[in-house]
Structures are given as structure tokens and as C-alpha cells.
C-alpha positions in Angstrom: 132.5 -25.4 -217.6 133.4 -27.3 -214.5 136.0 -29.7 -215.9 138.8 -29.1 -213.5 137.5 -30.3 -210.1 139.8 -33.2 -209.5 143.6 -33.2 -209.6 143.6 -36.8 -210.9 141.6 -36.5 -214.1 143.5 -38.2 -216.9 143.6 -36.5 -220.4 141.1 -39.0 -221.9 138.5 -38.3 -219.2 139.1 -34.6 -219.3 138.6 -34.5 -223.1 135.5 -36.7 -222.8 134.0 -34.5 -220.2 134.8 -31.4 -222.2 133.1 -32.9 -225.3 130.0 -33.7 -223.3 129.8 -30.1 -222.1 130.4 -28.4 -225.4 127.3 -27.3 -227.4 126.2 -29.5 -230.3 127.0 -26.8 -232.8 130.7 -26.3 -231.8 133.4 -26.4 -234.4 136.7 -28.4 -234.5 138.4 -25.1 -233.7 136.2 -24.6 -230.6 137.2 -28.1 -229.4 140.9 -27.5 -230.1 140.9 -24.2 -228.3 139.1 -25.6 -225.3 141.5 -28.6 -225.1 144.5 -26.2 -225.4 143.2 -24.0 -222.5 142.3 -27.1 -220.4 145.9 -28.4 -220.9 147.4 -25.1 -219.9 145.3 -24.8 -216.8 146.1 -28.4 -215.8 149.8 -27.7 -216.3 149.5 -24.5 -214.2 147.8 -26.3 -211.4 150.4 -29.1 -211.5 153.2 -26.5 -211.4 151.5 -24.6 -208.5 151.1 -27.8 -206.5 154.8 -28.5 -207.1 155.8 -25.1 -205.8 156.8 -23.8 -209.2 155.4 -20.3 -208.6 156.6 -16.7 -208.3 155.8 -14.3 -205.5 154.1 -11.0 -206.4 157.4 -9.2 -205.9 159.3 -11.6 -208.1 156.7 -11.1 -210.8 156.8 -7.3 -210.5 160.6 -7.5 -211.1 160.2 -9.8 -214.1 157.5 -7.5 -215.6 159.8 -4.5 -215.2 162.5 -6.3 -217.1 160.2 -7.4 -219.8 158.7 -3.9 -220.3 162.2 -2.3 -220.6 163.1 -4.6 -223.5 
């Protein structure tokens, strides 16, 4: 699915485009899952554009701490 091409898609347009691309035999659960994933991807892209990211070294440190717990 090629839903995320523009940074300016609003939620209604994104959902509408998603529904058009889903197969006719999809379930409500399929739709909910894809909307959830789409929302998370859009949030990640927004965070990345705002500079809210970690370097590889920072992530390696975080992972080491998480694994120790």
C-alpha cells in the first residue's frame, strides 16, 4: 500500500485512501490494524521531521539497559 506519500495527508483522507486500497473481503479487525499501523508510521515520520530521533549509538545504549532489566 502506498498511502504515506505526502506529509500533509489528513486523517480522513488517509483513512479513505486506506479503505479504497483494502480488499473487498477485509474484516473490521483488518481495517483497525491497518489504521493503527498507519497512525504509528505517521507519528514516527512527524517525530523524525521534528528531530525527535536517536543515533545508533544512543539506541545501542538504550537496548543494553533494557536487556539487563
